[in-house]
C-alpha positions in Angstrom: -13.4 49.1 43.3 -13.0 45.3 43.5 -12.5 44.7 39.8 -15.9 43.1 39.3 -17.3 44.0 35.9 -20.4 42.3 34.5 -21.3 42.8 30.8 -24.3 41.4 28.9 -25.6 41.7 25.4 -23.9 44.2 23.1 -21.5 45.2 25.8 -20.0 41.8 26.1 -17.4 40.1 23.9 -18.5 36.7 22.7 -15.8 34.8 20.8 -17.9 31.9 19.5 -21.6 31.2 19.2 -22.4 34.8 18.4 -26.1 35.8 18.4 -27.9 38.4 16.3 -28.2 41.9 17.7 -31.9 41.9 18.0 -34.4 42.8 20.7 -35.4 39.1 21.0 -31.9 38.1 22.0 -31.6 41.1 24.4 -34.9 40.2 26.1 -33.9 36.6 26.6 -30.4 37.6 27.9 -32.0 40.1 30.3 -34.4 37.5 31.7 -31.5 35.1 32.2 -29.4 37.6 34.1 -32.4 38.7 36.1 -33.0 35.0 37.2 -29.3 34.8 38.2 -29.5 38.0 40.2 -32.9 37.0 41.8 -31.5 33.6 42.8 -28.4 35.3 44.3 -25.8 33.6 42.2 -22.2 34.7 42.8 -21.4 36.6 39.6 -17.8 37.4 40.5 -15.2 35.8 38.2 -13.9 32.7 40.1 -11.3 31.5 37.7 -10.8 30.1 34.3 -12.7 27.2 32.8 -11.7 25.2 29.8 -10.6 27.1 26.6 -9.5 30.1 28.7 -13.1 31.2 29.3 -14.5 32.4 32.6 -16.3 29.8 34.7 -20.1 30.1 34.9 -21.8 31.8 37.9 -21.6 29.7 41.1 -24.3 29.0 43.6 -23.9 30.4 47.1 -24.6 27.6 49.6 -27.8 28.0 51.7 -28.9 31.2 49.7 -29.4 30.2 46.1 -32.7 28.4 45.2 -32.7 25.1 43.4 -35.5 24.5 40.8 -36.4 21.6 38.6 -34.8 23.4 35.7 -31.6 23.6 37.7 -31.8 19.8 38.3 -32.0 19.1 34.6 -29.2 21.5 33.8 -27.0 19.9 36.4 -27.2 16.6 34.5 -25.9 18.2 31.3 -23.2 20.3 33.0 -22.2 17.4 35.3 -22.3 19.7 38.3 -25.0 21.3 40.6 -22.6 24.0 41.8 -23.0 26.4 38.8 -25.8 28.1 36.9 -27.2 26.5 33.7 -25.7 28.2 30.6 -27.7 30.7 28.6 -29.6 29.1 25.7 -31.1 31.3 23.0 -34.5 30.2 21.6 -35.2 31.6 18.1 -38.9 32.5 18.1 -38.9 33.8 14.6 -39.2 37.2 12.8 -42.1 39.6 12.6 -42.1 42.8 10.6 -44.9 45.3 10.0 -44.6 46.6 6.4 -47.5 49.2 6.5 -50.9 49.3 4.8 -52.2 46.4 7.0 -49.6 44.0 5.8 -46.7 42.3 7.6 -44.2 39.5 7.2 -44.0 36.6 9.6 -41.5 33.8 10.0 -42.3 31.8 13.1 -40.2 28.9 14.3 -42.4 26.1 15.8 -39.9 23.2 16.3 -36.1 23.7 16.4 -34.6 22.2 13.2 -37.8 22.3 11.2 -38.8 24.7 8.5 -40.4 27.9 10.0 -44.0 28.9 9.2 -44.0 31.9 6.9 -46.9 34.3 6.1 -47.3 37.6 4.4 -50.0 40.1 3.7 -53.2 40.0 5.7 -52.4 36.7 7.6 -48.9 38.0 8.4 -50.4 41.2 9.7 -52.9 39.3 12.0 -50.1 37.1 13.3 -48.0 40.3 13.9 -50.9 42.0 15.7 -51.6 38.9 18.0 -48.0 38.7 19.0 -47.8 42.5 19.5 -50.9 42.4 21.8 -49.6 39.4 23.7 -46.2 41.2 24.4 -47.9 44.2 26.0 -47.0 44.6 29.7 -50.6 44.7 31.1 -54.2 44.0 30.2 -54.8 47.7 30.3 -52.2 48.3 27.5 -53.7 45.5 25.5 -57.2 46.9 25.7 -55.9 50.4 24.8 -53.9 49.2 21.8 -56.8 47.1 20.5 -59.2 50.0 20.9 -56.9 52.3 19.0 -56.7 49.8 16.2 -60.6 49.6 16.1 -60.9 53.4 16.1 -58.5 53.7 13.3 -60.3 51.0 11.3 -63.7 52.7 11.8 -62.8 56.4 11.6 -59.5 56.3 9.7 -56.4 58.1 10.7 -56.6 61.5 12.5 -54.6 63.8 10.3 -55.5 67.1 12.0 -52.5 69.3 12.9 -53.0 71.9 15.5 -50.4 74.7 15.8 
């Protein structure tokens, strides 16, 4: 009822500096918004900044935490009153192509050529990242054991009706 609408990711309208519609971007945006919500930033629109854009989220005095990262951001934004802006970090591209092969293009240093790998090495890189991204150690062990079972016994193609 108070006219406060907050949109992120594909639901938002970005005029310049558009990002690709990938899970990597969505995950980083989600982490950014979660940090703002956890630190209790005031996300209501407080007015217009330059170029007719909304001002960034403001800190609520005596409630919002202040970290080393916020200190560094306050130097670049020239204020400690608002949140540091979202910055996308391109981590690269991984694609499983089937038959124990994959494509990998991993960014190591911004502005430098990415490392590329295909075939077996790309697959091993893909598997290592896939395991690392699992939510818990239990999931990592289960996924790894499934891979080992499939390697030893082959795929289970039985169909029960």
